[in-house]
PyMOL Python script that loads the backbone (N, CA, C, O; Angstrom):
from pymol import cmd

cmd.read_pdbstr("""\
ATOM      1  N   MET A   1      29.573  16.189  -2.969  1.00  0.00           N
ATOM      2  CA  MET A   1      30.728  16.559  -2.196  1.00  0.00           C
ATOM      3  C   MET A   1      31.474  15.293  -1.790  1.00  0.00           C
ATOM      4  O   MET A   1      30.868  14.302  -1.381  1.00  0.00           O
ATOM      5  N   ARG A   2      32.778  15.341  -1.906  1.00  0.00           N
ATOM      6  CA  ARG A   2      33.604  14.203  -1.522  1.00  0.00           C
ATOM      7  C   ARG A   2      34.295  14.524  -0.203  1.00  0.00           C
ATOM      8  O   ARG A   2      34.864  15.603  -0.038  1.00  0.00           O
ATOM      9  N   ILE A   3      34.242  13.594   0.721  1.00  0.00           N
ATOM     10  CA  ILE A   3      34.873  13.762   2.021  1.00  0.00           C
ATOM     11  C   ILE A   3      35.887  12.642   2.206  1.00  0.00           C
ATOM     12  O   ILE A   3      35.554  11.462   2.097  1.00  0.00           O
ATOM     13  N   ASN A   4      37.115  13.023   2.484  1.00  0.00           N
ATOM     14  CA  ASN A   4      38.156  12.054   2.844  1.00  0.00           C
ATOM     15  C   ASN A   4      38.442  12.221   4.323  1.00  0.00           C
ATOM     16  O   ASN A   4      38.785  13.312   4.778  1.00  0.00           O
ATOM     17  N   PHE A   5      38.302  11.163   5.056  1.00  0.00           N
ATOM     18  CA  PHE A   5      38.504  11.224   6.497  1.00  0.00           C
ATOM     19  C   PHE A   5      39.496  10.136   6.859  1.00  0.00           C
ATOM     20  O   PHE A   5      39.290   8.965   6.543  1.00  0.00           O
ATOM     21  N   HIS A   6      40.563  10.523   7.516  1.00  0.00           N
ATOM     22  CA  HIS A   6      41.602   9.557   7.898  1.00  0.00           C
ATOM     23  C   HIS A   6      41.883   9.691   9.385  1.00  0.00           C
ATOM     24  O   HIS A   6      42.197  10.780   9.864  1.00  0.00           O
ATOM     25  N   ILE A   7      41.774   8.602  10.110  1.00  0.00           N
ATOM     26  CA  ILE A   7      42.139   8.573  11.519  1.00  0.00           C
ATOM     27  C   ILE A   7      43.453   7.808  11.591  1.00  0.00           C
ATOM     28  O   ILE A   7      43.503   6.603  11.347  1.00  0.00           O
ATOM     29  N   ASP A   8      44.509   8.529  11.930  1.00  0.00           N
ATOM     30  CA  ASP A   8      45.833   7.915  11.995  1.00  0.00           C
ATOM     31  C   ASP A   8      45.975   7.023  13.219  1.00  0.00           C
ATOM     32  O   ASP A   8      46.527   5.926  13.148  1.00  0.00           O
ATOM     33  N   ARG A   9      45.470   7.512  14.333  1.00  0.00           N
ATOM     34  CA  ARG A   9      45.612   6.759  15.581  1.00  0.00           C
ATOM     35  C   ARG A   9      44.391   6.990  16.438  1.00  0.00           C
ATOM     36  O   ARG A   9      43.947   8.126  16.604  1.00  0.00           O
ATOM     37  N   LEU A  10      43.855   5.935  16.977  1.00  0.00           N
ATOM     38  CA  LEU A  10      42.710   6.000  17.878  1.00  0.00           C
ATOM     39  C   LEU A  10      43.122   5.341  19.183  1.00  0.00           C
ATOM     40  O   LEU A  10      43.469   4.159  19.198  1.00  0.00           O
ATOM     41  N   VAL A  11      43.090   6.078  20.263  1.00  0.00           N
ATOM     42  CA  VAL A  11      43.504   5.561  21.568  1.00  0.00           C
ATOM     43  C   VAL A  11      42.263   5.190  22.368  1.00  0.00           C
ATOM     44  O   VAL A  11      41.407   6.032  22.641  1.00  0.00           O
ATOM     45  N   LEU A  12      42.182   3.934  22.734  1.00  0.00           N
ATOM     46  CA  LEU A  12      41.074   3.440  23.556  1.00  0.00           C
ATOM     47  C   LEU A  12      41.664   2.935  24.866  1.00  0.00           C
ATOM     48  O   LEU A  12      42.342   1.908  24.895  1.00  0.00           O
ATOM     49  N   GLU A  13      41.409   3.641  25.917  1.00  0.00           N
ATOM     50  CA  GLU A  13      41.931   3.246  27.223  1.00  0.00           C
ATOM     51  C   GLU A  13      40.911   2.379  27.947  1.00  0.00           C
ATOM     52  O   GLU A  13      39.721   2.692  27.980  1.00  0.00           O
ATOM     53  N   GLY A  14      41.391   1.294  28.521  1.00  0.00           N
ATOM     54  CA  GLY A  14      40.527   0.437  29.319  1.00  0.00           C
ATOM     55  C   GLY A  14      39.744  -0.586  28.520  1.00  0.00           C
ATOM     56  O   GLY A  14      38.836  -1.222  29.057  1.00  0.00           O
ATOM     57  N   ILE A  15      40.077  -0.760  27.244  1.00  0.00           N
ATOM     58  CA  ILE A  15      39.382  -1.742  26.406  1.00  0.00           C
ATOM     59  C   ILE A  15      40.414  -2.694  25.815  1.00  0.00           C
ATOM     60  O   ILE A  15      41.358  -2.258  25.157  1.00  0.00           O
ATOM     61  N   ALA A  16      40.242  -3.970  26.043  1.00  0.00           N
ATOM     62  CA  ALA A  16      41.117  -4.984  25.458  1.00  0.00           C
ATOM     63  C   ALA A  16      40.337  -5.701  24.361  1.00  0.00           C
ATOM     64  O   ALA A  16      39.319  -6.339  24.631  1.00  0.00           O
ATOM     65  N   LEU A  17      40.815  -5.594  23.130  1.00  0.00           N
ATOM     66  CA  LEU A  17      40.123  -6.199  21.991  1.00  0.00           C
ATOM     67  C   LEU A  17      41.031  -7.177  21.259  1.00  0.00           C
ATOM     68  O   LEU A  17      42.243  -6.982  21.174  1.00  0.00           O
ATOM     69  N   THR A  18      40.425  -8.219  20.739  1.00  0.00           N
ATOM     70  CA  THR A  18      41.152  -9.128  19.864  1.00  0.00           C
ATOM     71  C   THR A  18      41.293  -8.456  18.493  1.00  0.00           C
ATOM     72  O   THR A  18      40.590  -7.484  18.219  1.00  0.00           O
ATOM     73  N   PRO A  19      42.175  -8.948  17.636  1.00  0.00           N
ATOM     74  CA  PRO A  19      42.270  -8.378  16.291  1.00  0.00           C
ATOM     75  C   PRO A  19      40.935  -8.421  15.533  1.00  0.00           C
ATOM     76  O   PRO A  19      40.611  -7.485  14.801  1.00  0.00           O
ATOM     77  N   LYS A  20      40.170  -9.489  15.702  1.00  0.00           N
ATOM     78  CA  LYS A  20      38.869  -9.605  15.033  1.00  0.00           C
ATOM     79  C   LYS A  20      37.900  -8.545  15.571  1.00  0.00           C
ATOM     80  O   LYS A  20      37.184  -7.909  14.797  1.00  0.00           O
ATOM     81  N   GLU A  21      37.877  -8.357  16.881  1.00  0.00           N
ATOM     82  CA  GLU A  21      37.014  -7.338  17.475  1.00  0.00           C
ATOM     83  C   GLU A  21      37.425  -5.939  17.025  1.00  0.00           C
ATOM     84  O   GLU A  21      36.578  -5.072  16.809  1.00  0.00           O
ATOM     85  N   THR A  22      38.722  -5.730  16.889  1.00  0.00           N
ATOM     86  CA  THR A  22      39.229  -4.434  16.422  1.00  0.00           C
ATOM     87  C   THR A  22      38.725  -4.144  15.015  1.00  0.00           C
ATOM     88  O   THR A  22      38.320  -3.017  14.727  1.00  0.00           O
ATOM     89  N   ARG A  23      38.743  -5.137  14.139  1.00  0.00           N
ATOM     90  CA  ARG A  23      38.238  -4.951  12.766  1.00  0.00           C
ATOM     91  C   ARG A  23      36.741  -4.651  12.771  1.00  0.00           C
ATOM     92  O   ARG A  23      36.284  -3.800  12.008  1.00  0.00           O
ATOM     93  N   HIS A  24      35.973  -5.335  13.617  1.00  0.00           N
ATOM     94  CA  HIS A  24      34.525  -5.084  13.709  1.00  0.00           C
ATOM     95  C   HIS A  24      34.259  -3.671  14.222  1.00  0.00           C
ATOM     96  O   HIS A  24      33.380  -2.973  13.716  1.00  0.00           O
ATOM     97  N   LEU A  25      35.028  -3.256  15.229  1.00  0.00           N
ATOM     98  CA  LEU A  25      34.875  -1.909  15.772  1.00  0.00           C
ATOM     99  C   LEU A  25      35.196  -0.877  14.696  1.00  0.00           C
ATOM    100  O   LEU A  25      34.478   0.112  14.545  1.00  0.00           O
ATOM    101  N   GLU A  26      36.265  -1.106  13.956  1.00  0.00           N
ATOM    102  CA  GLU A  26      36.652  -0.177  12.888  1.00  0.00           C
ATOM    103  C   GLU A  26      35.565  -0.055  11.823  1.00  0.00           C
ATOM    104  O   GLU A  26      35.252   1.048  11.375  1.00  0.00           O
ATOM    105  N   LYS A  27      34.996  -1.175  11.424  1.00  0.00           N
ATOM    106  CA  LYS A  27      33.921  -1.142  10.425  1.00  0.00           C
ATOM    107  C   LYS A  27      32.704  -0.379  10.935  1.00  0.00           C
ATOM    108  O   LYS A  27      32.114   0.413  10.201  1.00  0.00           O
ATOM    109  N   ALA A  28      32.329  -0.615  12.185  1.00  0.00           N
ATOM    110  CA  ALA A  28      31.177   0.071  12.765  1.00  0.00           C
ATOM    111  C   ALA A  28      31.451   1.568  12.886  1.00  0.00           C
ATOM    112  O   ALA A  28      30.576   2.384  12.598  1.00  0.00           O
ATOM    113  N   LEU A  29      32.655   1.928  13.308  1.00  0.00           N
ATOM    114  CA  LEU A  29      33.031   3.330  13.430  1.00  0.00           C
ATOM    115  C   LEU A  29      32.957   4.017  12.070  1.00  0.00           C
ATOM    116  O   LEU A  29      32.369   5.092  11.948  1.00  0.00           O
ATOM    117  N   CYS A  30      33.543   3.408  11.060  1.00  0.00           N
ATOM    118  CA  CYS A  30      33.541   3.996   9.713  1.00  0.00           C
ATOM    119  C   CYS A  30      32.130   4.129   9.156  1.00  0.00           C
ATOM    120  O   CYS A  30      31.792   5.147   8.553  1.00  0.00           O
ATOM    121  N   ALA A  31      31.313   3.112   9.356  1.00  0.00           N
ATOM    122  CA  ALA A  31      29.943   3.151   8.836  1.00  0.00           C
ATOM    123  C   ALA A  31      29.143   4.280   9.488  1.00  0.00           C
ATOM    124  O   ALA A  31      28.472   5.047   8.798  1.00  0.00           O
ATOM    125  N   ARG A  32      29.216   4.379  10.816  1.00  0.00           N
ATOM    126  CA  ARG A  32      28.446   5.412  11.518  1.00  0.00           C
ATOM    127  C   ARG A  32      28.980   6.805  11.228  1.00  0.00           C
ATOM    128  O   ARG A  32      28.201   7.737  11.030  1.00  0.00           O
ATOM    129  N   LEU A  33      30.314   6.960  11.201  1.00  0.00           N
ATOM    130  CA  LEU A  33      30.888   8.271  10.912  1.00  0.00           C
ATOM    131  C   LEU A  33      30.564   8.693   9.483  1.00  0.00           C
ATOM    132  O   LEU A  33      30.305   9.869   9.227  1.00  0.00           O
ATOM    133  N   GLY A  34      30.577   7.751   8.560  1.00  0.00           N
ATOM    134  CA  GLY A  34      30.185   8.056   7.185  1.00  0.00           C
ATOM    135  C   GLY A  34      28.755   8.539   7.108  1.00  0.00           C
ATOM    136  O   GLY A  34      28.456   9.497   6.395  1.00  0.00           O
ATOM    137  N   THR A  35      27.873   7.886   7.833  1.00  0.00           N
ATOM    138  CA  THR A  35      26.474   8.312   7.865  1.00  0.00           C
ATOM    139  C   THR A  35      26.345   9.724   8.420  1.00  0.00           C
ATOM    140  O   THR A  35      25.618  10.550   7.868  1.00  0.00           O
ATOM    141  N   LEU A  36      27.047   9.997   9.505  1.00  0.00           N
ATOM    142  CA  LEU A  36      26.980  11.327  10.117  1.00  0.00           C
ATOM    143  C   LEU A  36      27.535  12.403   9.183  1.00  0.00           C
ATOM    144  O   LEU A  36      26.946  13.476   9.053  1.00  0.00           O
ATOM    145  N   LEU A  37      28.663  12.122   8.536  1.00  0.00           N
ATOM    146  CA  LEU A  37      29.293  13.110   7.665  1.00  0.00           C
ATOM    147  C   LEU A  37      28.490  13.356   6.388  1.00  0.00           C
ATOM    148  O   LEU A  37      28.518  14.457   5.837  1.00  0.00           O
ATOM    149  N   HIS A  38      27.784  12.345   5.924  1.00  0.00           N
ATOM    150  CA  HIS A  38      27.000  12.492   4.699  1.00  0.00           C
ATOM    151  C   HIS A  38      25.551  12.887   4.961  1.00  0.00           C
ATOM    152  O   HIS A  38      24.747  12.964   4.033  1.00  0.00           O
ATOM    153  N   SER A  39      25.221  13.137   6.218  1.00  0.00           N
ATOM    154  CA  SER A  39      23.835  13.459   6.565  1.00  0.00           C
ATOM    155  C   SER A  39      23.411  14.839   6.073  1.00  0.00           C
ATOM    156  O   SER A  39      22.226  15.170   6.087  1.00  0.00           O
ATOM    157  N   GLY A  40      24.379  15.641   5.638  1.00  0.00           N
ATOM    158  CA  GLY A  40      24.056  16.978   5.152  1.00  0.00           C
ATOM    159  C   GLY A  40      24.229  18.050   6.198  1.00  0.00           C
ATOM    160  O   GLY A  40      24.133  19.237   5.890  1.00  0.00           O
ATOM    161  N   SER A  41      24.483  17.655   7.428  1.00  0.00           N
ATOM    162  CA  SER A  41      24.673  18.652   8.479  1.00  0.00           C
ATOM    163  C   SER A  41      26.130  18.643   8.947  1.00  0.00           C
ATOM    164  O   SER A  41      26.429  18.348  10.104  1.00  0.00           O
ATOM    165  N   LEU A  42      27.023  18.973   8.018  1.00  0.00           N
ATOM    166  CA  LEU A  42      28.442  18.971   8.344  1.00  0.00           C
ATOM    167  C   LEU A  42      28.783  20.151   9.243  1.00  0.00           C
ATOM    168  O   LEU A  42      28.310  21.264   9.014  1.00  0.00           O
ATOM    169  N   PRO A  43      29.594  19.916  10.253  1.00  0.00           N
ATOM    170  CA  PRO A  43      30.035  21.026  11.093  1.00  0.00           C
ATOM    171  C   PRO A  43      30.818  22.041  10.257  1.00  0.00           C
ATOM    172  O   PRO A  43      31.512  21.650   9.319  1.00  0.00           O
ATOM    173  N   PRO A  44      30.723  23.334  10.577  1.00  0.00           N
ATOM    174  CA  PRO A  44      31.429  24.361   9.801  1.00  0.00           C
ATOM    175  C   PRO A  44      32.920  24.091   9.578  1.00  0.00           C
ATOM    176  O   PRO A  44      33.409  24.332   8.475  1.00  0.00           O
ATOM    177  N   PRO A  45      33.675  23.593  10.593  1.00  0.00           N
ATOM    178  CA  PRO A  45      35.097  23.335  10.331  1.00  0.00           C
ATOM    179  C   PRO A  45      35.321  22.287   9.233  1.00  0.00           C
ATOM    180  O   PRO A  45      36.299  22.360   8.488  1.00  0.00           O
ATOM    181  N   VAL A  46      34.425  21.331   9.142  1.00  0.00           N
ATOM    182  CA  VAL A  46      34.560  20.291   8.112  1.00  0.00           C
ATOM    183  C   VAL A  46      34.217  20.874   6.745  1.00  0.00           C
ATOM    184  O   VAL A  46      34.900  20.590   5.761  1.00  0.00           O
ATOM    185  N   ARG A  47      33.170  21.683   6.679  1.00  0.00           N
ATOM    186  CA  ARG A  47      32.805  22.316   5.402  1.00  0.00           C
ATOM    187  C   ARG A  47      33.933  23.198   4.892  1.00  0.00           C
ATOM    188  O   ARG A  47      34.133  23.309   3.683  1.00  0.00           O
ATOM    189  N   ALA A  48      34.671  23.826   5.801  1.00  0.00           N
ATOM    190  CA  ALA A  48      35.760  24.719   5.404  1.00  0.00           C
ATOM    191  C   ALA A  48      36.970  23.946   4.898  1.00  0.00           C
ATOM    192  O   ALA A  48      37.848  24.530   4.262  1.00  0.00           O
ATOM    193  N   GLY A  49      37.034  22.658   5.164  1.00  0.00           N
ATOM    194  CA  GLY A  49      38.152  21.842   4.710  1.00  0.00           C
ATOM    195  C   GLY A  49      39.337  21.960   5.644  1.00  0.00           C
ATOM    196  O   GLY A  49      39.257  22.578   6.705  1.00  0.00           O
ATOM    197  N   GLY A  50      40.423  21.364   5.235  1.00  0.00           N
ATOM    198  CA  GLY A  50      41.621  21.429   6.051  1.00  0.00           C
ATOM    199  C   GLY A  50      41.861  20.148   6.808  1.00  0.00           C
ATOM    200  O   GLY A  50      41.092  19.191   6.722  1.00  0.00           O
ATOM    201  N   ALA A  51      42.942  20.153   7.546  1.00  0.00           N
ATOM    202  CA  ALA A  51      43.345  18.982   8.316  1.00  0.00           C
ATOM    203  C   ALA A  51      43.472  19.363   9.785  1.00  0.00           C
ATOM    204  O   ALA A  51      43.754  20.514  10.117  1.00  0.00           O
ATOM    205  N   TYR A  52      43.269  18.419  10.627  1.00  0.00           N
ATOM    206  CA  TYR A  52      43.402  18.614  12.061  1.00  0.00           C
ATOM    207  C   TYR A  52      44.511  17.700  12.561  1.00  0.00           C
ATOM    208  O   TYR A  52      44.476  16.493  12.323  1.00  0.00           O
ATOM    209  N   SER A  53      45.481  18.259  13.242  1.00  0.00           N
ATOM    210  CA  SER A  53      46.574  17.430  13.743  1.00  0.00           C
ATOM    211  C   SER A  53      46.123  16.602  14.940  1.00  0.00           C
ATOM    212  O   SER A  53      46.705  15.559  15.236  1.00  0.00           O
ATOM    213  N   GLN A  54      45.089  17.067  15.621  1.00  0.00           N
ATOM    214  CA  GLN A  54      44.580  16.364  16.793  1.00  0.00           C
ATOM    215  C   GLN A  54      43.123  16.735  16.993  1.00  0.00           C
ATOM    216  O   GLN A  54      42.720  17.876  16.767  1.00  0.00           O
ATOM    217  N   LEU A  55      42.353  15.774  17.413  1.00  0.00           N
ATOM    218  CA  LEU A  55      40.939  16.014  17.689  1.00  0.00           C
ATOM    219  C   LEU A  55      40.602  15.303  18.990  1.00  0.00           C
ATOM    220  O   LEU A  55      40.800  14.094  19.112  1.00  0.00           O
ATOM    221  N   ARG A  56      40.109  16.031  19.934  1.00  0.00           N
ATOM    222  CA  ARG A  56      39.740  15.441  21.229  1.00  0.00           C
ATOM    223  C   ARG A  56      38.257  15.089  21.197  1.00  0.00           C
ATOM    224  O   ARG A  56      37.395  15.962  21.096  1.00  0.00           O
ATOM    225  N   ALA A  57      37.988  13.821  21.283  1.00  0.00           N
ATOM    226  CA  ALA A  57      36.611  13.347  21.331  1.00  0.00           C
ATOM    227  C   ALA A  57      36.206  13.192  22.793  1.00  0.00           C
ATOM    228  O   ALA A  57      37.055  13.029  23.669  1.00  0.00           O
ATOM    229  N   SER A  58      34.928  13.245  23.041  1.00  0.00           N
ATOM    230  CA  SER A  58      34.449  13.103  24.411  1.00  0.00           C
ATOM    231  C   SER A  58      34.510  11.636  24.848  1.00  0.00           C
ATOM    232  O   SER A  58      34.621  10.730  24.023  1.00  0.00           O
ATOM    233  N   ASP A  59      34.438  11.433  26.136  1.00  0.00           N
ATOM    234  CA  ASP A  59      34.435  10.080  26.688  1.00  0.00           C
ATOM    235  C   ASP A  59      33.170   9.352  26.259  1.00  0.00           C
ATOM    236  O   ASP A  59      32.138   9.971  25.997  1.00  0.00           O
ATOM    237  N   ILE A  60      33.265   8.043  26.192  1.00  0.00           N
ATOM    238  CA  ILE A  60      32.092   7.220  25.882  1.00  0.00           C
ATOM    239  C   ILE A  60      31.871   6.247  27.030  1.00  0.00           C
ATOM    240  O   ILE A  60      32.768   5.994  27.835  1.00  0.00           O
ATOM    241  N   ARG A  61      30.671   5.712  27.087  1.00  0.00           N
ATOM    242  CA  ARG A  61      30.355   4.649  28.049  1.00  0.00           C
ATOM    243  C   ARG A  61      30.147   3.374  27.256  1.00  0.00           C
ATOM    244  O   ARG A  61      29.456   3.362  26.237  1.00  0.00           O
ATOM    245  N   LEU A  62      30.751   2.311  27.734  1.00  0.00           N
ATOM    246  CA  LEU A  62      30.587   1.039  27.048  1.00  0.00           C
ATOM    247  C   LEU A  62      29.147   0.570  27.165  1.00  0.00           C
ATOM    248  O   LEU A  62      28.589   0.514  28.261  1.00  0.00           O
ATOM    249  N   PRO A  63      28.547   0.231  26.022  1.00  0.00           N
ATOM    250  CA  PRO A  63      27.144  -0.213  26.061  1.00  0.00           C
ATOM    251  C   PRO A  63      27.018  -1.583  26.712  1.00  0.00           C
ATOM    252  O   PRO A  63      27.913  -2.421  26.604  1.00  0.00           O
ATOM    253  N   ALA A  64      25.903  -1.798  27.385  1.00  0.00           N
ATOM    254  CA  ALA A  64      25.648  -3.096  28.008  1.00  0.00           C
ATOM    255  C   ALA A  64      25.490  -4.164  26.927  1.00  0.00           C
ATOM    256  O   ALA A  64      25.861  -5.321  27.126  1.00  0.00           O
ATOM    257  N   GLU A  65      24.940  -3.767  25.788  1.00  0.00           N
ATOM    258  CA  GLU A  65      24.753  -4.677  24.661  1.00  0.00           C
ATOM    259  C   GLU A  65      25.262  -3.996  23.405  1.00  0.00           C
ATOM    260  O   GLU A  65      25.442  -2.779  23.388  1.00  0.00           O
ATOM    261  N   GLY A  66      25.492  -4.756  22.374  1.00  0.00           N
ATOM    262  CA  GLY A  66      25.905  -4.182  21.104  1.00  0.00           C
ATOM    263  C   GLY A  66      27.346  -4.469  20.761  1.00  0.00           C
ATOM    264  O   GLY A  66      27.754  -4.304  19.611  1.00  0.00           O
ATOM    265  N   GLY A  67      28.125  -4.896  21.737  1.00  0.00           N
ATOM    266  CA  GLY A  67      29.509  -5.289  21.489  1.00  0.00           C
ATOM    267  C   GLY A  67      30.314  -4.224  20.768  1.00  0.00           C
ATOM    268  O   GLY A  67      30.135  -3.028  20.994  1.00  0.00           O
ATOM    269  N   THR A  68      31.207  -4.681  19.894  1.00  0.00           N
ATOM    270  CA  THR A  68      32.096  -3.759  19.191  1.00  0.00           C
ATOM    271  C   THR A  68      31.340  -2.838  18.246  1.00  0.00           C
ATOM    272  O   THR A  68      31.784  -1.717  17.999  1.00  0.00           O
ATOM    273  N   ALA A  69      30.215  -3.283  17.716  1.00  0.00           N
ATOM    274  CA  ALA A  69      29.422  -2.414  16.840  1.00  0.00           C
ATOM    275  C   ALA A  69      28.885  -1.226  17.624  1.00  0.00           C
ATOM    276  O   ALA A  69      28.902  -0.097  17.133  1.00  0.00           O
ATOM    277  N   GLY A  70      28.413  -1.470  18.829  1.00  0.00           N
ATOM    278  CA  GLY A  70      27.918  -0.390  19.671  1.00  0.00           C
ATOM    279  C   GLY A  70      29.026   0.558  20.094  1.00  0.00           C
ATOM    280  O   GLY A  70      28.831   1.773  20.138  1.00  0.00           O
ATOM    281  N   ILE A  71      30.191   0.000  20.406  1.00  0.00           N
ATOM    282  CA  ILE A  71      31.336   0.830  20.785  1.00  0.00           C
ATOM    283  C   ILE A  71      31.775   1.683  19.597  1.00  0.00           C
ATOM    284  O   ILE A  71      32.038   2.876  19.748  1.00  0.00           O
ATOM    285  N   GLY A  72      31.854   1.070  18.418  1.00  0.00           N
ATOM    286  CA  GLY A  72      32.253   1.806  17.209  1.00  0.00           C
ATOM    287  C   GLY A  72      31.307   2.945  16.902  1.00  0.00           C
ATOM    288  O   GLY A  72      31.745   4.035  16.534  1.00  0.00           O
ATOM    289  N   ALA A  73      30.013   2.708  17.047  1.00  0.00           N
ATOM    290  CA  ALA A  73      29.022   3.754  16.788  1.00  0.00           C
ATOM    291  C   ALA A  73      29.155   4.896  17.790  1.00  0.00           C
ATOM    292  O   ALA A  73      29.027   6.064  17.423  1.00  0.00           O
ATOM    293  N   GLN A  74      29.412   4.561  19.055  1.00  0.00           N
ATOM    294  CA  GLN A  74      29.595   5.609  20.061  1.00  0.00           C
ATOM    295  C   GLN A  74      30.865   6.420  19.800  1.00  0.00           C
ATOM    296  O   GLN A  74      30.870   7.640  19.967  1.00  0.00           O
ATOM    297  N   ILE A  75      31.922   5.755  19.397  1.00  0.00           N
ATOM    298  CA  ILE A  75      33.163   6.472  19.082  1.00  0.00           C
ATOM    299  C   ILE A  75      32.929   7.418  17.916  1.00  0.00           C
ATOM    300  O   ILE A  75      33.386   8.561  17.941  1.00  0.00           O
ATOM    301  N   ALA A  76      32.220   6.950  16.895  1.00  0.00           N
ATOM    302  CA  ALA A  76      31.924   7.802  15.736  1.00  0.00           C
ATOM    303  C   ALA A  76      31.153   9.043  16.158  1.00  0.00           C
ATOM    304  O   ALA A  76      31.453  10.148  15.705  1.00  0.00           O
ATOM    305  N   GLN A  77      30.171   8.866  17.013  1.00  0.00           N
ATOM    306  CA  GLN A  77      29.381   9.994  17.500  1.00  0.00           C
ATOM    307  C   GLN A  77      30.266  10.965  18.284  1.00  0.00           C
ATOM    308  O   GLN A  77      30.120  12.181  18.166  1.00  0.00           O
ATOM    309  N   SER A  78      31.166  10.428  19.066  1.00  0.00           N
ATOM    310  CA  SER A  78      32.078  11.247  19.858  1.00  0.00           C
ATOM    311  C   SER A  78      33.053  12.016  18.965  1.00  0.00           C
ATOM    312  O   SER A  78      33.326  13.192  19.208  1.00  0.00           O
ATOM    313  N   VAL A  79      33.573  11.355  17.938  1.00  0.00           N
ATOM    314  CA  VAL A  79      34.485  12.010  16.989  1.00  0.00           C
ATOM    315  C   VAL A  79      33.740  13.110  16.241  1.00  0.00           C
ATOM    316  O   VAL A  79      34.264  14.212  16.074  1.00  0.00           O
ATOM    317  N   TYR A  80      32.533  12.823  15.793  1.00  0.00           N
ATOM    318  CA  TYR A  80      31.734  13.815  15.098  1.00  0.00           C
ATOM    319  C   TYR A  80      31.485  15.026  15.991  1.00  0.00           C
ATOM    320  O   TYR A  80      31.568  16.164  15.530  1.00  0.00           O
ATOM    321  N   GLY A  81      31.184  14.790  17.249  1.00  0.00           N
ATOM    322  CA  GLY A  81      31.009  15.883  18.199  1.00  0.00           C
ATOM    323  C   GLY A  81      32.300  16.683  18.362  1.00  0.00           C
ATOM    324  O   GLY A  81      32.260  17.903  18.521  1.00  0.00           O
ATOM    325  N   GLY A  82      33.442  15.998  18.323  1.00  0.00           N
ATOM    326  CA  GLY A  82      34.730  16.676  18.398  1.00  0.00           C
ATOM    327  C   GLY A  82      34.967  17.572  17.208  1.00  0.00           C
ATOM    328  O   GLY A  82      35.594  18.624  17.333  1.00  0.00           O
ATOM    329  N   LEU A  83      34.470  17.166  16.050  1.00  0.00           N
ATOM    330  CA  LEU A  83      34.584  17.998  14.850  1.00  0.00           C
ATOM    331  C   LEU A  83      33.797  19.298  15.028  1.00  0.00           C
ATOM    332  O   LEU A  83      34.236  20.361  14.589  1.00  0.00           O
ATOM    333  N   GLU A  84      32.658  19.208  15.662  1.00  0.00           N
ATOM    334  CA  GLU A  84      31.834  20.399  15.890  1.00  0.00           C
ATOM    335  C   GLU A  84      32.519  21.374  16.846  1.00  0.00           C
ATOM    336  O   GLU A  84      32.328  22.586  16.755  1.00  0.00           O
ATOM    337  N   ARG A  85      33.325  20.824  17.769  1.00  0.00           N
ATOM    338  CA  ARG A  85      34.015  21.687  18.738  1.00  0.00           C
ATOM    339  C   ARG A  85      35.367  22.169  18.236  1.00  0.00           C
ATOM    340  O   ARG A  85      35.958  23.072  18.828  1.00  0.00           O
ATOM    341  N   ALA A  86      35.866  21.583  17.157  1.00  0.00           N
ATOM    342  CA  ALA A  86      37.218  21.935  16.658  1.00  0.00           C
ATOM    343  C   ALA A  86      37.264  23.336  16.095  1.00  0.00           C
ATOM    344  O   ALA A  86      38.317  23.783  15.639  1.00  0.00           O
TER     345      ALA A  86
END
""", "prot")
cmd.dss("prot")
cmd.show_as("cartoon", "prot")
cmd.util.cbc("prot")
cmd.orient("prot")
C-alpha cells in the first residue's frame, strides 16, 4: 500500500526554532509519522482514502530532553491521533 501524506502548514505556538532546528523537527516528525502509518494499524479514515482540509491534533508537552527530535516525534503521535478522530 502506498501512502502519500502532505502537511501544508503546521502551527506551533510558543516554540521559537532556528531554520536548522525546524529541519530537524521536520525530519523527526516525518520519520515517526511514517513508522506509525506503516505499522499496519491505519485508522479507518486513512484506509478509506481522501483528503482532509484540516486536522486538529492534540496539545503536546515539550520534552525535558530529546530536543527537536523529541518534539517532532510527539507532534507525529498527536497528528496520528488526530487521524483516528477525523
